[in-house]
Residue frames relative to the residue before (quaternion, step in Angstrom):
aa qw qx qy qz dx dy dz
M 1.0000 0.0000 0.0000 0.0000 0.00 0.00 0.00
W 0.4289 -0.7270 0.4754 0.2481 3.58 -0.65 0.87
K 0.0146 -0.7969 0.6036 -0.0199 3.51 -0.82 0.99
P 0.4679 -0.6816 0.4738 0.3034 3.61 -0.89 1.04
L 0.5552 -0.5907 0.5246 0.2600 3.40 -1.46 0.76
E 0.4176 -0.6696 0.5680 0.2334 3.49 -1.29 0.93
S 0.6619 -0.5520 0.3240 0.3901 3.47 -1.18 0.20
G 0.5692 0.5584 -0.3183 0.5128 3.59 1.33 -0.44
Q 0.6472 0.4636 -0.3171 0.5154 3.68 0.97 -0.67
L 0.6231 0.5529 -0.3409 0.4356 3.60 0.96 -0.78
I 0.6943 0.4841 -0.2566 0.4667 3.56 0.98 -1.00
L 0.6040 0.4910 -0.3830 0.4974 3.56 1.07 -0.67
L 0.6612 0.5084 -0.3391 0.4351 3.65 0.72 -0.93
K 0.6207 0.4861 -0.3663 0.4942 3.69 0.94 -0.67
F 0.6184 0.5108 -0.3879 0.4541 3.74 0.77 -0.71
Q 0.6716 0.5041 -0.3245 0.4353 3.56 0.59 -1.12
Q 0.7004 0.4531 -0.3046 0.4597 3.67 0.80 -1.11
K 0.6141 0.5412 -0.3608 0.4469 3.71 0.95 -0.62
H 0.6307 0.5148 -0.2978 0.4986 3.67 1.08 -0.94
E 0.6885 0.4717 -0.3189 0.4491 3.64 0.77 -0.81
L 0.6276 0.5303 -0.3365 0.4602 3.50 1.01 -0.88
K 0.6788 0.4722 -0.3564 0.4349 3.61 0.72 -0.79
K 0.6093 0.5610 -0.3405 0.4451 3.62 1.12 -0.74
K 0.6581 0.5267 -0.2939 0.4507 3.44 0.95 -1.02
E 0.6287 0.5543 -0.3011 0.4548 3.58 1.03 -1.03
K 0.6641 0.5022 -0.3256 0.4480 3.60 0.90 -0.90
E 0.6641 0.4855 -0.3138 0.4741 3.61 0.88 -1.00
Y 0.6555 0.5079 -0.3590 0.4282 3.66 0.92 -0.65
K 0.6144 0.5622 -0.3058 0.4615 3.53 1.18 -0.89
K 0.6914 0.5177 -0.2727 0.4238 3.46 0.98 -1.05
L 0.6640 0.4796 -0.3019 0.4878 3.44 1.23 -0.76
Q 0.6292 0.4976 -0.3642 0.4731 3.56 0.98 -0.57
K 0.6265 0.5339 -0.3360 0.4578 3.73 0.94 -0.61
E 0.6898 0.4612 -0.2413 0.5033 3.54 1.03 -0.93
G 0.2654 -0.7753 0.5210 0.2388 3.55 1.20 -0.56
R 0.5020 -0.7027 0.3739 0.3384 3.54 1.26 0.73
K 0.2173 0.7765 -0.5497 0.2183 3.58 1.02 0.87
R 0.1966 -0.7195 0.6414 0.1794 3.57 -0.99 0.61
G 0.5248 -0.6574 0.5003 0.2054 3.28 -1.36 1.10
T 0.1292 -0.7696 0.6232 0.0520 3.50 -1.06 1.02
W 0.4000 -0.7069 0.5004 0.2999 3.53 -1.03 0.59
N 0.1779 -0.7595 0.6181 0.0974 3.45 -0.95 1.00
F 0.3029 -0.8166 0.4690 0.1466 3.56 -0.09 1.25
K 0.5481 0.5912 -0.3983 0.4375 3.58 1.23 -0.18
K 0.5903 0.5782 -0.3846 0.4116 3.59 1.14 -0.53
A 0.5343 -0.6209 0.4886 0.3004 3.62 -1.19 0.71
D 0.6224 -0.5889 0.3603 0.3686 3.49 -1.12 0.50
G 0.5397 0.6198 -0.3439 0.4542 3.51 1.36 -0.56
D 0.6668 0.5207 -0.2981 0.4420 3.47 1.08 -0.74
V 0.6565 0.5267 -0.2679 0.4689 3.40 1.12 -0.83
C 0.5896 0.5309 -0.3475 0.4998 3.57 1.22 -0.83
K 0.6787 0.5184 -0.3036 0.4224 3.69 0.82 -1.10
I 0.6353 0.5276 -0.3081 0.4724 3.47 1.00 -0.81
S 0.6506 0.5287 -0.2990 0.4559 3.62 0.98 -0.84
V 0.6797 0.5082 -0.2513 0.4654 3.44 0.98 -1.11
D 0.6256 0.5379 -0.3108 0.4719 3.61 1.14 -0.76
A 0.6721 0.4821 -0.3018 0.4741 3.41 0.98 -0.89
Y 0.5963 0.5668 -0.3188 0.4707 3.61 1.00 -0.65
E 0.6603 0.5080 -0.2561 0.4903 3.45 0.86 -1.07
N 0.6575 0.4905 -0.3205 0.4737 3.63 0.82 -0.84
K 0.6568 0.4860 -0.3075 0.4878 3.66 0.87 -0.96
D 0.6695 0.4641 -0.3630 0.4523 3.60 0.84 -0.69
Q 0.6345 0.5086 -0.3616 0.4560 3.60 0.91 -0.56
E 0.6085 0.5246 -0.3406 0.4883 3.49 1.00 -0.73
L 0.6692 0.5301 -0.2800 0.4389 3.64 0.80 -0.81
V 0.6433 0.5008 -0.2987 0.4962 3.52 1.10 -0.87
A 0.6280 0.5464 -0.3273 0.4472 3.58 0.99 -0.84
E 0.6883 0.4800 -0.2625 0.4764 3.51 0.97 -1.08
N 0.5957 0.5542 -0.3357 0.4747 3.55 1.05 -0.66
T 0.6865 0.4658 -0.3160 0.4603 3.60 0.85 -0.83
D 0.6419 0.5175 -0.3219 0.4654 3.58 1.09 -0.66
L 0.5931 0.5497 -0.3014 0.5052 3.61 1.18 -0.73
R 0.6470 0.5184 -0.3040 0.4693 3.60 0.95 -0.91
A 0.6678 0.4987 -0.2972 0.4657 3.60 0.93 -1.04
L 0.6772 0.5153 -0.3197 0.4168 3.50 1.04 -1.04
L 0.6324 0.5297 -0.3000 0.4790 3.60 1.19 -0.80
G 0.6499 0.5049 -0.3348 0.4589 3.57 0.91 -0.54
S 0.6043 0.5219 -0.3369 0.4990 3.59 1.19 -0.68
M 0.6666 0.5502 -0.2771 0.4196 3.42 0.87 -0.92
Q 0.6057 0.5557 -0.3060 0.4802 3.50 1.16 -0.92
V 0.6860 0.5033 -0.2813 0.4438 3.55 0.80 -1.10
L 0.6336 0.5037 -0.3152 0.4954 3.54 1.06 -1.02
L 0.6894 0.4914 -0.3242 0.4221 3.72 0.69 -0.86
R 0.6042 0.5278 -0.3445 0.4876 3.58 1.09 -0.79
A 0.6923 0.4881 -0.2918 0.4442 3.58 0.84 -0.92
V 0.6063 0.5181 -0.3186 0.5123 3.66 1.16 -0.62
Y 0.7233 0.4526 -0.2879 0.4348 3.56 0.73 -0.87
T 0.5760 0.5652 -0.3312 0.4889 3.48 1.35 -0.52
Q 0.6581 0.4747 -0.3045 0.4987 3.56 0.94 -0.90
L 0.5792 0.5629 -0.3347 0.4854 3.69 0.97 -0.77
K 0.6972 0.4973 -0.2548 0.4491 3.42 0.70 -1.28
L 0.6932 0.4935 -0.2721 0.4493 3.58 0.83 -0.97
G 0.6915 0.5140 -0.2737 0.4275 3.56 1.13 -0.83
K 0.6079 0.5731 -0.3795 0.3974 3.53 1.17 -0.06
């Protein structure tokens, strides 16, 4: 049976949607920046160049994950504050 969402649930849903939107915007900007180029192997390059490219790609991905982790921690903190407020309101309402 369908049940209307309470205000706390709506706020949590809003936070989740906002986070997902930011994540999708970052992905979109990254794709635009790269121009959706596909990497091709140039066998004329030395092995050192290939290793450097691999390490650079790994470091870039690591930085992206650190930034996303920071965003998620901030979202989690906001949700904790919100849940405490909702719990307090429910407790006072009894």
